[in-house]
Chimera marker file (.cmm) of the C-alpha trace (Angstrom):
<marker_set name="trace">
<marker id="1" x="-8.223" y="-21.301" z="49.154" r="1" g="1" b="0" radius="0.5"/>
<marker id="2" x="-5.781" y="-18.805" z="47.663" r="1" g="1" b="0" radius="0.5"/>
<marker id="3" x="-3.032" y="-20.161" z="45.465" r="1" g="1" b="0" radius="0.5"/>
<marker id="4" x="0.448" y="-18.684" z="45.541" r="1" g="1" b="0" radius="0.5"/>
<marker id="5" x="2.247" y="-18.084" z="42.267" r="1" g="1" b="0" radius="0.5"/>
<marker id="6" x="5.706" y="-19.496" z="41.807" r="1" g="1" b="0" radius="0.5"/>
<marker id="7" x="7.687" y="-16.811" z="39.982" r="1" g="1" b="0" radius="0.5"/>
<marker id="8" x="10.453" y="-19.224" z="39.019" r="1" g="1" b="0" radius="0.5"/>
<marker id="9" x="8.115" y="-21.083" z="36.680" r="1" g="1" b="0" radius="0.5"/>
<marker id="10" x="7.036" y="-17.941" z="34.813" r="1" g="1" b="0" radius="0.5"/>
<marker id="11" x="10.571" y="-16.700" z="34.095" r="1" g="1" b="0" radius="0.5"/>
<marker id="12" x="11.567" y="-17.977" z="30.665" r="1" g="1" b="0" radius="0.5"/>
<marker id="13" x="15.378" y="-18.036" z="30.158" r="1" g="1" b="0" radius="0.5"/>
<marker id="14" x="15.339" y="-16.357" z="26.721" r="1" g="1" b="0" radius="0.5"/>
<marker id="15" x="12.795" y="-13.705" z="27.682" r="1" g="1" b="0" radius="0.5"/>
<marker id="16" x="15.335" y="-11.335" z="29.269" r="1" g="1" b="0" radius="0.5"/>
<marker id="17" x="17.558" y="-11.471" z="26.189" r="1" g="1" b="0" radius="0.5"/>
<marker id="18" x="14.572" y="-10.912" z="23.907" r="1" g="1" b="0" radius="0.5"/>
<marker id="19" x="13.453" y="-7.842" z="25.834" r="1" g="1" b="0" radius="0.5"/>
<marker id="20" x="16.980" y="-6.384" z="25.635" r="1" g="1" b="0" radius="0.5"/>
<marker id="21" x="17.025" y="-6.913" z="21.870" r="1" g="1" b="0" radius="0.5"/>
<marker id="22" x="13.586" y="-5.321" z="21.526" r="1" g="1" b="0" radius="0.5"/>
<marker id="23" x="14.702" y="-2.360" z="23.637" r="1" g="1" b="0" radius="0.5"/>
<marker id="24" x="17.821" y="-1.944" z="21.495" r="1" g="1" b="0" radius="0.5"/>
<marker id="25" x="15.828" y="-2.081" z="18.250" r="1" g="1" b="0" radius="0.5"/>
<marker id="26" x="13.155" y="0.300" z="19.521" r="1" g="1" b="0" radius="0.5"/>
<marker id="27" x="15.631" y="2.889" z="20.769" r="1" g="1" b="0" radius="0.5"/>
<marker id="28" x="17.749" y="2.578" z="17.629" r="1" g="1" b="0" radius="0.5"/>
<marker id="29" x="14.775" y="3.075" z="15.344" r="1" g="1" b="0" radius="0.5"/>
<marker id="30" x="13.567" y="6.047" z="17.397" r="1" g="1" b="0" radius="0.5"/>
<marker id="31" x="16.986" y="7.725" z="17.203" r="1" g="1" b="0" radius="0.5"/>
<marker id="32" x="17.227" y="6.949" z="13.477" r="1" g="1" b="0" radius="0.5"/>
<marker id="33" x="13.802" y="8.420" z="12.711" r="1" g="1" b="0" radius="0.5"/>
<marker id="34" x="14.597" y="11.573" z="14.696" r="1" g="1" b="0" radius="0.5"/>
<marker id="35" x="17.957" y="12.054" z="12.968" r="1" g="1" b="0" radius="0.5"/>
<marker id="36" x="16.346" y="11.521" z="9.571" r="1" g="1" b="0" radius="0.5"/>
<marker id="37" x="13.679" y="14.094" z="10.357" r="1" g="1" b="0" radius="0.5"/>
<marker id="38" x="16.285" y="16.630" z="11.497" r="1" g="1" b="0" radius="0.5"/>
<marker id="39" x="18.312" y="16.139" z="8.313" r="1" g="1" b="0" radius="0.5"/>
<marker id="40" x="15.192" y="16.502" z="6.173" r="1" g="1" b="0" radius="0.5"/>
<marker id="41" x="14.111" y="19.749" z="7.896" r="1" g="1" b="0" radius="0.5"/>
<marker id="42" x="17.655" y="21.125" z="7.727" r="1" g="1" b="0" radius="0.5"/>
<marker id="43" x="17.865" y="20.390" z="4.017" r="1" g="1" b="0" radius="0.5"/>
<marker id="44" x="14.440" y="21.936" z="3.452" r="1" g="1" b="0" radius="0.5"/>
<marker id="45" x="15.389" y="25.171" z="5.229" r="1" g="1" b="0" radius="0.5"/>
<marker id="46" x="19.021" y="25.575" z="4.175" r="1" g="1" b="0" radius="0.5"/>
<marker id="47" x="19.199" y="24.366" z="0.554" r="1" g="1" b="0" radius="0.5"/>
<marker id="48" x="17.109" y="26.376" z="-1.915" r="1" g="1" b="0" radius="0.5"/>
<marker id="49" x="17.298" y="23.681" z="-4.594" r="1" g="1" b="0" radius="0.5"/>
<marker id="50" x="15.926" y="21.022" z="-2.214" r="1" g="1" b="0" radius="0.5"/>
<marker id="51" x="13.167" y="23.392" z="-1.110" r="1" g="1" b="0" radius="0.5"/>
<marker id="52" x="12.293" y="24.193" z="-4.697" r="1" g="1" b="0" radius="0.5"/>
<marker id="53" x="12.241" y="20.480" z="-5.570" r="1" g="1" b="0" radius="0.5"/>
<marker id="54" x="9.704" y="19.743" z="-2.818" r="1" g="1" b="0" radius="0.5"/>
<marker id="55" x="7.613" y="22.917" z="-2.740" r="1" g="1" b="0" radius="0.5"/>
<marker id="56" x="7.753" y="23.776" z="-6.422" r="1" g="1" b="0" radius="0.5"/>
<marker id="57" x="8.831" y="27.374" z="-5.761" r="1" g="1" b="0" radius="0.5"/>
<marker id="58" x="12.063" y="28.906" z="-4.504" r="1" g="1" b="0" radius="0.5"/>
<marker id="59" x="12.612" y="30.176" z="-0.971" r="1" g="1" b="0" radius="0.5"/>
<link id1="1" id2="2" r="1" g="1" b="0" radius="0.2"/>
<link id1="2" id2="3" r="1" g="1" b="0" radius="0.2"/>
<link id1="3" id2="4" r="1" g="1" b="0" radius="0.2"/>
<link id1="4" id2="5" r="1" g="1" b="0" radius="0.2"/>
<link id1="5" id2="6" r="1" g="1" b="0" radius="0.2"/>
<link id1="6" id2="7" r="1" g="1" b="0" radius="0.2"/>
<link id1="7" id2="8" r="1" g="1" b="0" radius="0.2"/>
<link id1="8" id2="9" r="1" g="1" b="0" radius="0.2"/>
<link id1="9" id2="10" r="1" g="1" b="0" radius="0.2"/>
<link id1="10" id2="11" r="1" g="1" b="0" radius="0.2"/>
<link id1="11" id2="12" r="1" g="1" b="0" radius="0.2"/>
<link id1="12" id2="13" r="1" g="1" b="0" radius="0.2"/>
<link id1="13" id2="14" r="1" g="1" b="0" radius="0.2"/>
<link id1="14" id2="15" r="1" g="1" b="0" radius="0.2"/>
<link id1="15" id2="16" r="1" g="1" b="0" radius="0.2"/>
<link id1="16" id2="17" r="1" g="1" b="0" radius="0.2"/>
<link id1="17" id2="18" r="1" g="1" b="0" radius="0.2"/>
<link id1="18" id2="19" r="1" g="1" b="0" radius="0.2"/>
<link id1="19" id2="20" r="1" g="1" b="0" radius="0.2"/>
<link id1="20" id2="21" r="1" g="1" b="0" radius="0.2"/>
<link id1="21" id2="22" r="1" g="1" b="0" radius="0.2"/>
<link id1="22" id2="23" r="1" g="1" b="0" radius="0.2"/>
<link id1="23" id2="24" r="1" g="1" b="0" radius="0.2"/>
<link id1="24" id2="25" r="1" g="1" b="0" radius="0.2"/>
<link id1="25" id2="26" r="1" g="1" b="0" radius="0.2"/>
<link id1="26" id2="27" r="1" g="1" b="0" radius="0.2"/>
<link id1="27" id2="28" r="1" g="1" b="0" radius="0.2"/>
<link id1="28" id2="29" r="1" g="1" b="0" radius="0.2"/>
<link id1="29" id2="30" r="1" g="1" b="0" radius="0.2"/>
<link id1="30" id2="31" r="1" g="1" b="0" radius="0.2"/>
<link id1="31" id2="32" r="1" g="1" b="0" radius="0.2"/>
<link id1="32" id2="33" r="1" g="1" b="0" radius="0.2"/>
<link id1="33" id2="34" r="1" g="1" b="0" radius="0.2"/>
<link id1="34" id2="35" r="1" g="1" b="0" radius="0.2"/>
<link id1="35" id2="36" r="1" g="1" b="0" radius="0.2"/>
<link id1="36" id2="37" r="1" g="1" b="0" radius="0.2"/>
<link id1="37" id2="38" r="1" g="1" b="0" radius="0.2"/>
<link id1="38" id2="39" r="1" g="1" b="0" radius="0.2"/>
<link id1="39" id2="40" r="1" g="1" b="0" radius="0.2"/>
<link id1="40" id2="41" r="1" g="1" b="0" radius="0.2"/>
<link id1="41" id2="42" r="1" g="1" b="0" radius="0.2"/>
<link id1="42" id2="43" r="1" g="1" b="0" radius="0.2"/>
<link id1="43" id2="44" r="1" g="1" b="0" radius="0.2"/>
<link id1="44" id2="45" r="1" g="1" b="0" radius="0.2"/>
<link id1="45" id2="46" r="1" g="1" b="0" radius="0.2"/>
<link id1="46" id2="47" r="1" g="1" b="0" radius="0.2"/>
<link id1="47" id2="48" r="1" g="1" b="0" radius="0.2"/>
<link id1="48" id2="49" r="1" g="1" b="0" radius="0.2"/>
<link id1="49" id2="50" r="1" g="1" b="0" radius="0.2"/>
<link id1="50" id2="51" r="1" g="1" b="0" radius="0.2"/>
<link id1="51" id2="52" r="1" g="1" b="0" radius="0.2"/>
<link id1="52" id2="53" r="1" g="1" b="0" radius="0.2"/>
<link id1="53" id2="54" r="1" g="1" b="0" radius="0.2"/>
<link id1="54" id2="55" r="1" g="1" b="0" radius="0.2"/>
<link id1="55" id2="56" r="1" g="1" b="0" radius="0.2"/>
<link id1="56" id2="57" r="1" g="1" b="0" radius="0.2"/>
<link id1="57" id2="58" r="1" g="1" b="0" radius="0.2"/>
<link id1="58" id2="59" r="1" g="1" b="0" radius="0.2"/>
</marker_set>
């Protein structure tokens, strides 16, 4: 009564390529967001004019 699954039928040829592209885009966006955040925090701490522009008062 139990049916066996044929794994060859469920493997779509383009699916492996699509998952690699999604992995590349996800990791690239994660690295980009982290680098942008580090640059923003560095500018906020190290440049008084940038800090004054955002906070409204000097360091």
